[in-house]
C-alpha positions in Angstrom: -0.5 -19.0 -7.5 -0.1 -15.2 -7.2 -3.7 -14.9 -6.1 -3.1 -17.1 -3.1 0.3 -15.7 -2.2 -1.2 -13.2 0.2 -3.0 -16.0 2.1 0.4 -17.7 2.5 2.0 -14.5 3.7 -0.8 -14.0 6.3 -0.4 -17.6 7.6 3.4 -17.1 7.7 2.8 -13.9 9.8 0.7 -15.9 12.3 3.2 -18.7 12.3 6.0 -16.3 13.1 4.1 -14.8 16.0 3.5 -18.3 17.4 7.1 -19.3 17.0 8.5 -16.3 18.8 5.7 -15.6 21.3 7.3 -17.1 24.3 10.4 -15.0 23.8 8.6 -11.7 23.4 8.7 -9.2 26.4 5.5 -8.5 28.3 5.1 -5.2 26.5 6.1 -4.6 22.9 6.6 -1.4 21.0 3.8 -1.2 18.5 4.0 2.5 17.4 6.8 4.7 16.4 6.8 8.5 16.1 9.4 10.7 14.5 11.4 10.7 17.7 11.2 6.9 18.3 8.9 4.5 20.1 5.8 6.2 21.6 3.3 3.3 21.9 3.4 -0.1 23.6 1.0 -3.0 23.7 0.8 -6.4 25.6 2.6 -9.1 23.7 -0.6 -10.9 22.7 -1.8 -7.8 21.0 1.5 -7.3 19.2 1.5 -10.9 18.1 -2.0 -10.7 16.6 -2.5 -7.0 15.6 -0.8 -6.7 12.2 -1.5 -10.3 11.0 -5.2 -9.8 11.7 -5.3 -6.4 10.1 -3.5 -7.9 7.1 -6.0 -10.7 6.9 -8.8 -8.2 6.9 -7.2 -6.1 4.1 -6.7 -9.3 2.0 -10.3 -10.4 2.5 -11.6 -7.0 1.7 -9.6 -6.7 -1.5 -10.7 -10.2 -2.6 -14.4 -9.2 -2.0 -14.5 -5.8 -3.6 -14.3 -6.9 -7.2 -17.4 -9.0 -6.6 -19.5 -6.0 -5.8 -17.9 -3.6 -8.3 -20.3 -2.4 -11.0 -17.4 -2.8 -13.4 -16.5 -6.2 -12.1 -16.0 -7.6 -15.5 -13.0 -5.3 -16.0 -11.0 -7.0 -13.3 -10.6 -10.0 -15.6 -8.7 -7.8 -18.0 -6.0 -7.1 -15.5 -6.4 -9.9 -12.9 -2.7 -10.6 -12.7 -2.0 -6.9 -12.1 -4.6 -6.6 -9.4 -3.4 -9.8 -7.6 0.2 -8.4 -7.7 -0.9 -5.2 -6.1 -2.8 -7.1 -3.4 0.3 -9.3 -2.8 2.5 -6.2 -2.5 0.2 -4.5 0.1 0.0 -7.7 2.1 3.7 -8.2 1.8 4.5 -4.7 3.2 2.2 -5.3 6.2 3.8 -8.7 6.9 7.2 -7.2 6.6 6.2 -4.5 9.1 5.0 -7.2 11.5 8.2 -9.2 11.3 10.2 -6.0 11.9 8.1 -5.0 14.9 8.5 -8.4 16.6 12.1 -8.6 15.5 12.9 -5.3 17.3 11.2 -6.7 20.5 13.4 -9.7 20.2 16.5 -7.5 20.0 17.2 -7.8 16.3 19.3 -4.8 14.9 16.4 -3.3 13.0 15.7 0.4 12.5 12.0 0.9 12.2 12.6 4.6 11.2 14.2 3.1 8.0 12.1 0.0 7.5 8.7 1.9 7.5 9.5 4.5 4.9 11.4 2.1 2.7 8.5 -0.3 2.8 6.0 2.4 2.0 8.2 3.8 -0.8 8.6 0.4 -2.4 4.9 -0.1 -2.2 4.4 3.2 -4.1 6.9 2.1 -6.7 5.4 -1.3 -7.3 1.9 0.1 -7.5 3.0 2.9 -9.8 4.7 0.3 -12.1 1.5 -1.7 -12.3 -1.2 1.1 -12.4 -1.0 1.7 -16.2 -2.2 -1.8 -16.8 -5.4 -1.4 -14.9 -8.9 -0.9 -16.4 -11.8 1.2 -15.2 -13.2 0.1 -11.9 -14.9 1.7 -8.9 -12.6 0.4 -6.2 -9.1 0.2 -7.7 -6.9 2.8 -9.4 -7.0 6.6 -9.8 -10.7 7.2 -9.3 -12.0 10.7 -10.1 -15.3 11.7 -11.6 -13.6 12.0 -15.0 -11.6 8.8 -15.0 -14.7 6.9 -14.0 -16.7 8.4 -16.8 -14.3 7.6 -19.7 -12.0 4.7 -20.6 -9.8 7.1 -22.5 -9.4 9.5 -19.5 -8.8 6.5 -17.3 -6.0 5.2 -19.6 -4.3 8.6 -20.0 -4.5 9.5 -16.3 -3.0 6.1 -15.3 -0.2 6.4 -17.8 0.8 9.7 -16.1 -0.1 8.5 -12.6 2.0 5.4 -12.7 5.4 7.1 -13.1 4.3 9.8 -10.6 3.7 7.0 -8.0 7.2 5.7 -8.7 8.8 9.1 -8.3 6.9 9.7 -5.1 8.0 6.3 -3.8 11.6 7.2 -4.4 11.0 10.6 -2.8 9.7 8.9 0.4 12.7 6.5 0.5 15.1 9.3 0.1 13.4 11.1 3.0 14.1 8.1 5.3 17.8 8.6 4.8 17.7 12.4 5.0 16.3 12.1 8.6 13.7 10.2 10.6 11.7 13.4 11.1 11.6 14.2 7.4 10.0 11.1 5.8 6.4 11.6 7.2 6.4 15.2 5.8 7.8 13.9 2.5 5.1 11.3 2.4 2.4 13.9 3.1 3.9 16.1 0.3 4.0 13.2 -2.1 0.4 12.1 -1.5 -0.8 15.8 -1.8 1.0 16.1 -5.2 -0.5 12.8 -6.4 -4.1 13.6 -5.3 -4.2 17.2 -6.5 -2.1 16.7 -9.6 -3.9 13.6 -10.9 -7.3 15.0 -10.0 -6.6 18.1 -12.0 -5.0 16.2 -14.8 -7.9 13.8 -15.3 -10.3 16.8 -15.5 -8.2 18.6 -18.1 -7.9 15.4 -20.2 -11.7 15.0 -19.9 -12.2 18.6 -21.1 -9.8 18.1 -24.0 -11.7 15.1 -25.1 -14.9 17.1 -25.2 -16.3 16.2 -21.8 -18.0 13.1 -23.1 -18.8 9.9 -21.2 -17.5 6.8 -22.9 
C-alpha cells in the first residue's frame, strides 16, 4: 500500500486543482522570496505545475532502482525506500495545496509552510537513512560509501541523526525570521555534504582503504 501512496497523493493533487480551478484568480503566486511573493503564473500553470513535477519525481524514483547496478539491495530496504518516496511526494503535494490555498484566500503563511515542510522532510529522511543499503541512486553516496558496505553503514548511522538535527535547524530558522531560513538551509546542507563526505573518507581509511 505504501508503494502506491505517492500515486494516490498525485491524483489527489490533480483532483484538488480541478475542484478549485474555477475559483482561482487569473494570476496565481507561484514563487516566494525572503521578502514575500515575487513570481506569478496563469492559473492553469499554477493548477498543473507542482502536480506534474510531483508525478515526474515519483516516476523517476520508481524507475531508478531498475537501472541501479545494486538493484538487488533495494529489496533489503524496500519499505524504507517507499517511505522516503512517499515523504518527498507528500511535501510537494502539501506545497501545492498551500500555494492554491493562498490564492483562494486561505490564511496560510508560505514563509512558514515551506521551511517547516522541508525541515520535516529532512527529519523523516534522516530517521530512515540508517536502514538503507548500498545503492548508486539513494543514500549518502561518496566514493568511499559506494566502495564498502561497512563504510556505508557507519556513515549512514551518523548521517541519519545529522539530517534530523539539520531539519530541526531549518524549522527553527522559519520562526526566527523569513529571511533566515534559506541561509540556515544552505548552512545545514553545507555541513551535511562536507561533514559526511569527510567522515566517510576517514572511516574508509580507518578500515584500511579496502573495497568490500
